[in-house]
N, C-alpha and C positions, 0 to 999 in steps of 0.2 A: 487532352481531351479536345476534339474540334468545336469550333465556334458553333454555339448553339442557337444563336440569335440570327435570324435571317435579315438580311438587308434588302432595301427595296431594290428591285431589278431595274437594270439599266434599259433605255429604249434603243432599239436598233432603228436602222434607216427606214425599214418598211413599217415602223410603229408598233411591231411586236415586241414583247419584252425579251431580254436575253435571259435565258433559264440557265440557273445553277446547276453544275453537274452533281453538287452536293444533294440538292432537291431531288434530282432523278436517281441518285443512288438509294435515298431514304425511300422515295416512292415504290422502286422496284423490291426493297426489302419487305416493305408492307404489304406489296402486292404478292409477294411469294409466300409470305406467312399468314396473311389474313389477320394480322394482329399488330396493333402499334406496339404492345407489350413485348412480344417476342422479337419484333423488328428492334427494338430499343436494346433488348439484352444482346442482340447480334451485333449490333454496332457498337455497343459499349456506351450508350446515351442514356438520357432520362426519358421516360415516356413523354413527358411535357414537351422536351426538345423535338422529338420525332413528331409530335403533333403540330408544333409550331412550323416545322419544315415543310410539312404536308399543306398546311394552311397558306404559307407562303407561295407554295407552287400553285395552289389552286387560284390565288388571287392573281397571281401573274398571268395565268391562262384565261382569266375572265370572270373568275369568282364562282363558277359552277363546282359542285363536288365531285371528286375523283373516287371517293369512297362512300359507300353507305355506312353510316355508324350504326351496328347492330349492338343488342344487349350484351352478345359475347363474340368480340372482333369486329371485323369490317369486311366489307364485300365490294369488289370495284364496280362502278357505275359504267355505263355506256361509254362516257367520256374516258374514264379510267382505261377500259379495255382498249380504246383507240390509240391512247398514249402508250401502253406498254411496249408494243414494238419499236416505237421511236426511241424510246427510253433505253431499250435493250441494244439498239444499233450505237447510240451514243456511248454507252458503257463498253460495249465491245470495241469501238474505235479507240477509246482512251487506253483499254487494255492493250490493243495492238501498238499504239503509241509508246506505250512503257516498255513493251518487249523490244521494240525496234530501238529505242534509246539505250536500253540497257545492253542490247548487242553492239550497238555502236561504241558505247564506252568500253566495252571489252574486245574490241576489234573482231568480234565475232560474226558481224553483219556489216550492212553498208557497202560502200563502194570505195574502189581505188582506182584513180586515174592518174597514170604517170606517163613520161615520155623519156627517151633516151637517145643518145647518138648511136650511130650504127655499130660502131666496135664495141661499145658497151654490151651489146647484144651477143657477142661472142662466147662470153664466159660469165662476166660479172653479173648482168641482169638475169639470165636463166638460172644460175645457180642461187641467187637471192630470191627470186620468184617461186622457185620449187620448195625452198624452205618456208616462205610465206604461206602458200597455198596449203601446205602440209599442217601448219599451225592455225591457219583461218580459212577453212575451205569454203564457207558462206559468204565472203566478202566477194562481190562483183568486180572484176578487174577489167580495166581497159588500158590499152598502152598505144603510144604513138611513137613513131621514130621521126627523127628529123636533126638538122643540125642545132649546134648551140643557141645560136641567136634567135632562131624560129622558136625553139623550146621556150626560152626564157619570155618571149613574148606570149606564148600560149599560157605559161605559168601566170604571168602578171595579169592576164585578162580573166583568170579564174576558170580556164578550161582544164587545167592540170592542177592535181594536189601536190605533185612533186616531180622533178626533173633531174635525170642523171647527165651532167653536162661536162665538157672538157674545160680546160684553162679559160677563164672568162675575164682576162684583164681589163675588158671595157664594160663588163657588167657593173652597173651601179650598186655598191654595196649598201647604199641606203634603201633600195628597193629589195634587194634579195638576201637571203642568208645562205652562205655555202658552207655545207657540212663536208668536209675533206673525207675523202674515201680512199685514195691511194695516190701515189705518184708513179707515173708510167715512163718507162724508157722507150726509146725508139731504135728501130732497125731500118735499114736501107737494104730493099730487095734488088739483087743484080742477077742477070743471067749467070748459068751455070758456067759459061766459058768466059766470063768477064775476068780481066786482069787482077781483080780484087777479090774473086769468088773464094780463094783458098785461105784468105786472111783470118787469122784466129784473134789478133787483138782488134779492140774497138777502133773504128775510123772516124775520122774528123770529116764533116760534111764539105769543108773546103776543097778536099782531095777530089770530090766529084763536081766541082764548080762548073767543068766544062761539059757536063754530060746532059743528055736530054733528060727531062724529067716527066714522069706520068702523074697527074695531080686531079683532085676533084674540083679544081677551079683554076681558071687562066690565071688568077692573081694568087700569089702566095700569102698575102695578108690575111690574117684569120683563119689559116690553114695549118697543117703539120709543117709545112714549109716555111712558117714563122721562124723555124730553128735555123733554117739556112740565112735568113735575114740577120739573125742574132750572130751568126758567124762571119758576117761580112761580105755575102755575095747574093746577088739575085739569081736564083734558078731560072732556067730556060724550060718553061713548059711546053713541051713539044705535043702533048696529048691530053686532053681532058676527059677523064673517065671517073665515073661515080662509085661504081661498085668494085669491092675488094676482090673478088674472083676475076674480074675481068682486068683489073689492073696487073694481077699476076700474069694473066694471059700476054699483055702487052710486054711485060719484062721478058718472059720467057721467050717471046719472039725476037728480042733484041732491039725493040724499039725505045728504050729507055730504062730508067731506074725509077724506084718509087720509095717513099718512106712508109713504113709499117709500124704502128703502134704495138706494144707488147700485148694488149688484149687481143689483137687480131692475129698473133704470131703462131698460134695453135694450129692452124689449118693452113698447110703450105704445100705448093706444088713441089714435086721432085726435081723439076728442071729449073729452079731459080735457087738462090743462096740468100740467107740474111746475114748482114754484117751489123754488129752492135754499133750504135752511134755514140761516141764519146760524149758524156754530159759534161758540158762546158758552163759553168755558170748556174748549175742546178739542173733538177729533172726536167726532161724536156716537156713534159705535159702533166698537169694535174687533174685529177677526177674527182667531182663533187656531186653530191646530191643538192640540188638547189630547191629552196622553199622562199615565200614570199614573207618578208618581214611584217610584223602586227597582224599576221593572218594566222588563225588557230590552226595547228596541224590536227588533222583528224586521228583518231585512234589507229585507223588503218594504215594511214600514211605513216604514223610514227613507228607501227610495227614493221612497215616495209623498210624504213630507214634503218632500224635494227638489223634486219635481214641484210640489207646492202652492205653495212659495215662489217658483218660477219663473213659474208662473202669476199669482200675485199681483203679482209685478214689472210685469206687462204691463197690470194694470188700473188706469185712471186713478183 
């Protein structure tokens, strides 16, 4: 049973008392039924408890009566009539808050803000997002694309709920929690007329140490070309090209070779060839969903993480 004893109202900064939502609820029930007795029955309280709540509300508002006490029932005073729409607005706002919080708990509403690196958008993210939207169509989704370091910065700053990132050996694990999604193999794209184009078995990157390379950065550190550094040579970056379709065009024109992650290998020009890179010392790249340690994962973000894991399980 609710607490039937009203406490003294707290003072707000403007000198007016802070009104209890319980008082307003009781007030609306009495106004609706025109009776303390019927309101008490509806609320499951005693009549004296309802009377005390109304008296406390009247005292908090200055002591004037909100109801005229009649021989049979009660009737709103002018002050009571003025209060009704305000009390209804408060009650409606509280109902809306309860609905929104319930929807949030069920991932049926709210928002999802996530980011992903470019090649994750080729298959992993669209597949996961399609499943997520089918299950939670009312969640407002916003997405950003970026490189792993920038996405992690956005995540730490609170602008993202979750980020799909690639191998992040320099990511401080005390800051981020990395949820492993998949290990990704690498391919090297060569022109159709390249001497290695007909090769069936995997190649070692060292076999291409003298080639011109097309990469998204002039420096290999922190890029896919880290794999070349691990194999003992520093690739010569001849052209810096950020977009995957453009990289393929440069390869097709014979201007160099480029590394292609497995997630981006599904859409390929017919005038280039992909050669599997031999995994030496473990997978070339791992893909994670990153969250911030110590920060509660929203229900929507948790549901999207589940969808990402399901999508990752279907990708060879």
